[in-house]
C-alpha positions as CSV (number, residue, x, y, z in Angstrom):
1,M,16.6,17.8,-12.0
2,F,18.5,20.2,-14.4
3,R,21.8,19.7,-12.6
4,R,23.6,19.6,-16.0
5,V,22.1,20.5,-19.3
6,C,24.1,20.5,-22.6
7,R,23.3,20.3,-26.3
8,S,24.5,17.3,-28.1
9,R,25.3,18.2,-31.7
10,A,25.9,14.5,-32.6
11,M,22.4,13.5,-31.3
12,H,20.7,16.3,-33.3
13,R,22.6,15.4,-36.4
14,A,21.7,11.7,-36.0
15,L,18.0,12.6,-35.6
16,R,18.1,14.8,-38.6
17,L,19.7,12.1,-40.8
18,N,17.8,9.1,-39.5
19,V,14.2,10.1,-38.5
20,P,13.2,10.5,-42.2
21,K,14.1,6.9,-42.8
22,F,11.4,5.5,-40.4
23,D,7.7,5.1,-40.7
24,V,6.9,5.3,-36.9
25,L,9.0,6.4,-33.9
26,H,8.7,4.9,-30.4
27,L,9.8,7.4,-27.8
28,H,10.5,6.5,-24.2
29,S,10.2,8.4,-20.9
30,I,9.5,11.9,-19.8
31,F,11.6,14.8,-18.5
32,L,14.5,13.8,-20.8
33,W,15.9,16.1,-23.5
34,P,16.6,13.3,-26.0
35,T,12.9,12.3,-25.9
36,T,11.8,15.9,-26.6
37,A,14.5,16.3,-29.3
38,A,13.2,13.1,-31.0
39,A,9.6,14.3,-30.7
40,V,10.4,17.7,-32.3
41,S,12.3,15.9,-35.1
42,A,9.4,13.6,-35.7
43,R,7.0,16.5,-36.0
44,M,9.4,18.4,-38.3
45,H,9.5,15.4,-40.6
46,R,5.8,14.6,-40.2
47,K,6.5,11.2,-38.7
48,P,4.0,9.7,-36.3
49,Y,5.3,8.7,-32.9
50,V,4.2,6.7,-29.8
51,L,5.3,7.8,-26.4
52,T,5.8,5.4,-23.5
53,T,5.8,7.4,-20.2
54,H,7.4,4.7,-17.9
55,G,5.4,5.9,-14.9
56,M,6.9,9.4,-14.9
57,L,3.6,11.3,-15.3
58,V,2.1,10.4,-11.9
59,P,0.9,13.3,-9.8
60,D,2.4,12.0,-6.6
61,L,5.8,11.7,-8.1
62,I,5.7,15.1,-9.6
63,W,4.7,16.8,-6.4
64,R,7.1,14.8,-4.3
65,K,10.3,16.2,-5.7
66,N,11.3,19.2,-7.9
67,W,7.6,19.8,-8.7
68,M,8.1,23.4,-10.0
69,A,10.8,22.3,-12.4
70,K,8.8,19.4,-13.6
71,M,5.6,21.5,-14.2
72,A,7.8,24.1,-16.0
73,W,9.2,21.3,-18.2
74,I,5.7,20.0,-19.0
75,S,4.5,23.4,-19.9
76,L,7.5,24.2,-22.1
77,F,8.1,20.8,-23.8
78,E,6.1,17.8,-22.7
79,R,2.6,19.1,-23.2
80,R,3.2,19.5,-26.9
81,N,5.0,16.1,-27.1
82,I,2.0,14.4,-25.5
83,E,-0.7,16.3,-27.5
84,N,1.0,15.4,-30.9
85,A,1.7,11.7,-30.1
86,E,-0.4,9.2,-32.1
87,A,-0.7,7.3,-28.8
88,I,0.5,7.3,-25.2
89,H,1.5,3.8,-24.1
90,F,0.9,2.7,-20.5
91,T,1.9,-0.6,-18.9
92,S,-1.1,-0.7,-16.6
93,Q,-4.6,0.7,-16.1
94,H,-3.4,2.2,-12.9
95,E,-0.7,4.2,-14.7
96,E,-3.3,5.4,-17.2
97,K,-5.6,6.5,-14.4
98,E,-2.8,8.5,-12.7
99,F,-1.9,10.2,-16.0
100,R,-5.5,11.2,-16.7
101,A,-5.5,13.1,-13.3
102,L,-3.1,15.5,-14.8
103,R,-5.7,16.5,-17.5
104,L,-3.2,16.6,-20.3
105,K,-4.7,16.5,-23.8
106,H,-3.8,13.4,-25.9
107,R,-5.1,11.6,-28.9
108,R,-5.2,8.0,-27.7
109,A,-4.2,6.0,-24.6
110,V,-3.2,2.4,-25.0
111,V,-2.5,-0.1,-22.2
112,I,-0.1,-2.9,-23.1
113,P,1.5,-4.7,-20.1
114,N,5.1,-5.7,-19.9
115,I,6.3,-9.3,-20.1
116,V,9.3,-11.3,-18.8
117,D,11.3,-14.2,-20.1
118,P,13.0,-15.9,-17.1
119,P,15.9,-18.1,-17.6
120,H,15.8,-21.9,-17.2
121,A,16.6,-23.0,-13.6
122,D,19.7,-24.8,-14.9
123,D,21.1,-21.5,-16.2
124,L,20.9,-19.7,-12.9
125,I,24.2,-19.2,-11.0
126,K,24.5,-19.8,-7.3
127,S,23.3,-16.8,-5.3
128,G,25.8,-14.8,-3.2
129,G,23.3,-14.8,-0.4
130,N,25.1,-17.5,1.5
131,W,27.4,-14.8,3.1
132,L,24.5,-13.2,5.0
133,P,24.3,-13.7,8.8
134,N,20.8,-15.0,8.4
135,S,20.0,-17.6,5.8
136,R,16.6,-15.9,5.3
137,F,16.6,-12.5,3.6
138,I,14.1,-10.0,2.3
139,L,15.0,-8.5,-1.1
140,F,14.5,-5.1,-2.5
141,L,15.5,-4.9,-6.2
142,G,15.3,-1.7,-8.1
143,R,16.4,1.9,-8.3
144,V,17.4,3.2,-4.8
145,S,15.6,6.5,-4.9
146,Q,13.0,8.4,-2.8
147,E,9.9,7.3,-4.6
148,K,10.7,3.6,-4.0
149,G,9.7,3.8,-0.3
150,L,12.8,2.4,1.4
151,D,12.4,5.0,4.1
152,R,9.4,2.9,5.4
153,L,10.8,-0.5,4.6
154,I,14.0,-0.1,6.7
155,P,12.1,0.8,9.9
156,A,9.9,-2.2,9.4
157,M,12.9,-4.4,9.7
158,A,12.9,-3.7,13.5
159,A,9.9,-6.0,13.7
160,V,11.5,-8.7,11.5
161,R,14.3,-10.1,13.7
162,D,15.0,-13.4,11.9
163,A,15.8,-12.0,8.5
164,D,18.2,-9.5,6.8
165,L,17.2,-6.9,4.2
166,V,19.3,-6.9,1.0
167,I,18.9,-3.8,-1.2
168,V,20.0,-4.3,-4.8
169,G,20.1,-1.6,-7.4
170,N,21.6,1.6,-8.7
171,D,21.5,4.3,-6.0
172,E,21.5,8.1,-5.5
173,E,24.6,8.4,-3.3
174,E,23.2,11.1,-1.0
175,Y,20.0,9.2,-0.6
176,Q,21.8,6.0,0.2
177,R,23.7,7.8,3.0
178,S,20.4,8.9,4.5
179,L,19.1,5.4,4.4
180,K,22.2,4.0,6.1
181,G,21.7,6.7,8.8
182,L,18.0,5.6,9.1
183,A,19.1,2.0,9.5
184,F,21.5,2.9,12.3
185,R,18.9,5.0,14.1
186,E,16.4,2.1,13.9
187,G,19.0,-0.4,15.3
188,V,19.0,-2.6,12.2
189,A,22.2,-1.4,10.4
190,D,23.8,-4.8,10.9
191,R,20.9,-6.5,9.0
192,V,20.5,-4.0,6.1
193,H,22.9,-4.6,3.2
194,F,23.4,-2.4,0.1
195,L,24.8,-4.4,-2.8
196,G,24.6,-2.0,-5.7
197,P,23.3,-3.2,-9.1
198,V,23.3,-6.8,-10.4
199,H,22.3,-8.0,-13.8
200,G,21.6,-11.1,-15.9
201,P,21.8,-14.5,-14.2
202,E,23.0,-13.0,-10.9
203,K,19.8,-10.9,-10.6
204,W,17.6,-14.0,-11.2
205,S,19.5,-15.9,-8.6
206,W,19.0,-13.3,-5.9
207,L,15.2,-13.4,-6.7
208,R,15.2,-17.1,-6.5
209,A,17.0,-17.2,-3.2
210,A,15.0,-14.5,-1.4
211,A,12.4,-15.4,1.2
212,M,10.3,-12.6,-0.4
213,L,10.6,-9.5,-2.6
214,V,9.3,-6.3,-1.1
215,L,8.5,-3.3,-3.3
216,P,7.2,-0.5,-1.0
217,S,7.1,2.2,-3.7
218,Y,4.9,5.3,-3.2
219,S,3.9,4.8,-6.8
220,E,4.6,2.2,-9.5
221,N,3.4,2.2,-13.0
222,F,4.0,-1.6,-13.4
223,G,7.0,-2.9,-11.5
224,M,8.8,-5.3,-13.8
225,V,10.6,-6.8,-10.8
226,V,7.3,-8.1,-9.5
227,L,6.7,-10.2,-12.6
228,E,10.3,-11.3,-12.5
229,A,10.0,-12.4,-8.9
230,M,6.8,-14.3,-9.5
231,A,8.3,-16.0,-12.6
232,V,10.9,-17.7,-10.3
233,G,8.5,-18.5,-7.5
234,C,9.5,-15.6,-5.1
235,P,6.7,-14.3,-2.9
236,V,6.0,-10.6,-3.4
237,V,4.8,-7.8,-1.1
238,G,4.0,-4.6,-2.9
239,H,2.3,-1.3,-2.5
240,A,0.7,1.2,-4.8
241,G,1.3,-0.7,-8.0
242,G,-0.7,-1.4,-11.2
243,W,-0.1,-5.0,-11.7
244,A,-3.6,-6.4,-11.8
245,T,-7.2,-5.2,-12.4
246,C,-9.9,-6.9,-10.4
């Protein structure tokens, strides 16, 4: 966090010129300067705004990494952004509950789940999974970062000898190196494959071909990939998510 901070004159100019044209603004995510800049501009022009947190205001994630910087950012910027929002949008009741634990003042909380629109089966391309040593594979699809829990999924592969693990998604380079080292130490390096990101029909094809999707995150606000997997008939094993209320 805060590795590189710079001021975008073009962004501020665009906000100054365009915010007055709208009736309501919908702002996304936390700990991002563009979100704060948009919130400030909305308040200056007396425009109401709704803020979607995308699972970023979860105590466990805040304390897990760079907690001092995050708490400073909340105190300096985010607290006011939240207090002045017409509504805070959450994608699950679980996410809302986690947010309330932070005791941040807000006007209104609204839970509206995400939806998915899977492609027709005829539109799916053939999966590239046929190159794997094992025809059965377990899939992780998402951002390859610490909060996603891959540090506990990889060791678990030692107990699953008849399947490979395919990790698909954008990665933090240093973290991926540590995961590869973990796979080597656990004796499963030959069955753990890092593919990088995939999109569109290719993503859906990997979900369709997988024996199961595993999402071992330490915390998830919703987990779009869970819905996507279920939509194409892929079994799901998840942890600490807010996908259903019983």
